[in-house]
C-alpha positions in Angstrom: 136.0 86.0 72.3 135.1 89.5 72.0 131.4 88.9 72.6 131.7 86.6 75.4 133.9 89.3 77.4 131.9 92.1 76.6 128.8 90.1 78.1 130.8 88.8 81.2 131.5 92.4 82.2 128.3 93.3 81.3 126.4 90.9 83.3 128.7 91.8 86.6 128.7 95.3 86.2 125.2 96.4 85.2 123.1 93.0 84.9 123.7 91.8 88.4 123.2 94.7 90.4 120.2 94.9 88.9 118.6 91.8 89.4 119.9 92.3 92.9 117.8 95.7 93.1 114.8 94.1 91.2 115.0 91.1 93.6 115.0 93.3 96.6 112.2 94.9 95.3 110.0 92.3 95.2 110.4 91.3 98.4 108.3 94.5 99.3 105.3 93.2 97.9 103.2 95.5 95.5 101.4 96.9 98.5 104.3 98.0 99.9 105.9 99.3 96.9 103.3 100.9 95.7 103.0 102.7 99.1 106.7 103.7 98.8 106.4 105.5 95.1 103.6 107.0 95.6 104.4 108.8 99.1 104.3 112.5 98.6 107.7 113.3 99.4 109.0 110.7 97.1 107.0 112.2 94.5 108.3 115.6 94.9 111.9 114.2 94.9 111.5 112.3 91.6 109.7 115.5 90.1 112.7 117.5 90.9 115.3 114.9 89.8 113.7 114.2 86.7 112.6 118.0 86.0 115.9 119.4 87.0 117.4 116.5 84.5 115.1 117.1 81.8 115.1 121.2 81.7 119.5 120.7 82.0 119.6 118.3 79.3 117.4 120.4 77.2 119.6 124.0 78.0 122.6 121.8 77.3 121.5 120.6 74.1 120.7 124.1 72.8 124.3 125.9 74.0 126.0 122.5 73.6 125.4 122.9 69.9 126.6 126.3 69.9 129.7 125.9 71.3 130.8 123.0 69.7 129.9 125.1 66.5 132.2 128.0 67.7 134.8 125.1 68.8 134.6 123.5 65.0 134.4 126.5 62.9 135.9 129.6 63.9 139.5 130.6 65.3 140.0 132.8 67.7 142.6 133.5 71.1 142.2 131.0 73.7 140.8 128.3 71.9 142.4 125.5 73.0 142.0 126.9 76.7 138.1 127.2 76.1 138.2 123.4 74.4 139.9 122.2 77.6 137.6 123.9 80.0 134.8 121.6 78.2 136.2 118.5 80.0 137.1 120.3 83.3 133.2 119.2 84.5 135.2 115.4 83.8 138.0 115.8 86.0 136.2 118.0 88.8 135.2 116.3 92.0 131.2 116.9 92.0 131.4 118.4 95.5 134.1 120.5 94.6 131.8 121.5 92.0 128.8 121.8 94.2 130.8 123.9 96.5 131.8 126.4 94.3 128.8 126.9 92.6 126.7 126.9 96.1 129.3 129.8 96.9 128.9 131.8 93.3 125.4 131.8 93.4 124.9 132.4 97.1 122.8 135.0 98.1 126.1 136.5 99.6 128.2 135.3 96.2 130.1 136.8 94.0 127.2 136.6 91.5 124.1 136.0 94.0 124.5 139.7 95.5 123.8 141.3 92.5 120.9 139.0 92.0 119.6 139.0 95.3 118.0 143.1 94.6 116.5 141.9 92.0 114.2 139.2 93.4 116.3 136.4 91.8 117.3 133.4 93.9 119.3 130.6 93.0 121.0 128.7 95.6 119.1 126.4 97.9 116.2 126.4 95.2 115.5 123.8 92.2 116.8 126.8 89.9 120.3 125.9 91.4 119.7 122.4 90.9 119.2 122.8 87.3 122.3 125.0 87.0 124.7 122.4 88.4 123.2 119.4 86.3 124.2 122.1 83.3 127.6 122.6 84.4 128.5 118.7 85.1 126.1 117.7 81.4 127.3 120.0 79.2 131.0 118.2 78.4 128.6 115.4 77.1 126.7 117.1 74.5 129.5 119.2 73.4 132.1 116.2 73.3 129.2 113.8 71.1 128.1 116.6 68.8 131.9 118.1 67.7 133.2 115.3 66.4 130.2 115.3 63.8 130.2 118.8 62.9 133.9 118.1 61.9 133.2 115.9 59.1 130.1 118.1 57.8 132.1 119.8 55.2 131.8 123.2 54.6 131.0 122.8 50.8 127.3 122.1 52.3 127.0 125.4 53.9 128.3 127.4 50.7 126.3 125.1 47.9 123.2 126.3 50.3 123.8 129.9 50.1 124.6 129.3 46.3 121.4 128.2 46.0 119.4 130.9 47.8 118.8 129.7 51.1 119.6 132.8 54.0 122.2 131.6 57.1 118.8 130.4 59.4 117.6 128.6 56.5 121.0 126.8 56.3 121.0 126.3 60.0 117.5 125.0 60.6 117.0 123.2 57.3 120.7 122.0 56.2 122.5 121.3 59.6 120.3 120.7 62.4 118.4 117.9 60.9 121.4 116.3 59.8 122.9 116.5 64.0 120.0 115.3 65.7 121.5 112.2 65.9 124.6 113.3 67.9 122.5 115.9 69.8 119.8 113.4 71.1 122.9 110.9 72.1 124.1 114.1 73.9 121.1 114.8 75.0 120.2 111.4 76.7 123.9 111.1 78.2 123.1 114.6 79.8 120.0 113.8 81.4 121.2 110.5 82.7 123.8 112.2 84.4 121.5 114.4 85.8 119.0 111.9 86.9 121.8 110.1 89.2 123.9 113.4 90.2 124.5 113.8 93.9 128.1 115.9 94.7 127.0 118.4 92.8 123.6 119.3 94.2 123.3 118.8 97.5 125.8 121.4 98.6 123.6 124.0 96.1 120.0 122.7 96.6 119.4 123.1 100.6 117.5 119.8 100.6 114.2 120.8 101.4 111.5 118.3 101.4 108.9 118.8 98.7 111.0 121.9 97.7 114.8 121.2 96.9 115.2 117.3 97.7 116.7 114.8 94.7 115.5 111.5 94.6 119.4 110.1 95.4 118.9 112.5 98.5 116.6 110.4 99.2 117.6 107.2 98.8 120.6 108.1 101.3 118.3 109.7 103.9 116.7 106.3 103.9 119.8 104.3 103.9 121.1 106.3 106.9 117.6 105.8 108.5 118.0 101.9 108.0 115.1 101.9 106.2 116.5 99.6 103.1 113.5 98.7 101.8 111.9 102.6 101.1 115.6 103.0 99.4 115.4 100.2 97.6 111.9 101.1 96.5 112.7 104.7 95.2 115.8 103.4 93.5 113.7 101.0 91.6 111.0 103.9 90.8 114.1 105.8 89.4 115.0 102.7 87.4 112.1 102.0 85.7 111.5 105.9 84.3 114.7 106.6 83.8 114.8 103.2 81.4 111.7 104.3 79.8 112.3 108.0 79.4 116.3 106.9 77.3 114.3 103.9 75.7 112.3 106.6 73.6 115.0 109.1 73.1 116.9 105.7 71.9 113.8 105.1 69.3 113.9 108.9 68.1 117.6 108.8 67.9 117.2 105.4 65.7 114.6 107.0 63.6 116.6 110.2 63.4 119.9 108.4 62.1 118.0 106.4 59.5 115.8 109.8 58.3 119.5 111.8 57.8 122.4 110.9 56.5 125.1 112.6 59.0 125.7 110.5 62.3 124.9 107.6 60.7 
């Protein structure tokens, strides 16, 4: 019963739409599909989308672990407020987040006005895209790693210390290896969210072709031009690349889960 219901929902929500995309793409023919895939504007948009998503996911993987560690291991005033703020990107509409980030990091913004004299420009550049994706992706890492950290007994750290391990050795040789599976899971979720993110990016990106134009925006532009073939082709390329990258991440995660104890 449960398996049948799961497969039914999976088919309706995921398999049928993806099959429709694949079917529509197959109607293009290999020559036209290849022409769309290797178009310089398409390649630039894909490079920006996947590059920014990967960079943001790496940043979130590092700082998300630190934030989760602070929330689990330390008690301080305002801890509950910070813990609640972690989930804010989940509740905040992405367009609102994009407008807020653009306001902050614009050349005359609250933060941008101090960076502009230093020659640092964030808004309307790929760097702004990375910051937007860090904002929307951080909760995935924190909420994935935090429960596993709570299960790690402090006695593990104390045992390592009694055996002569330094603080850094305890972190890198005792704790982080066991946290690898949840960190990779959070990384994959943040990366997947970043690749398809639209609302929080378009306001801060500037949307300049070959400079700060993301692939989801290019798909929307093609749809507005009634060029459904190009939109479908770009979406299919994104689907293939995303599937391959997530498959690789999942394989690494499975190996890490078998290799280490925590998160199994």
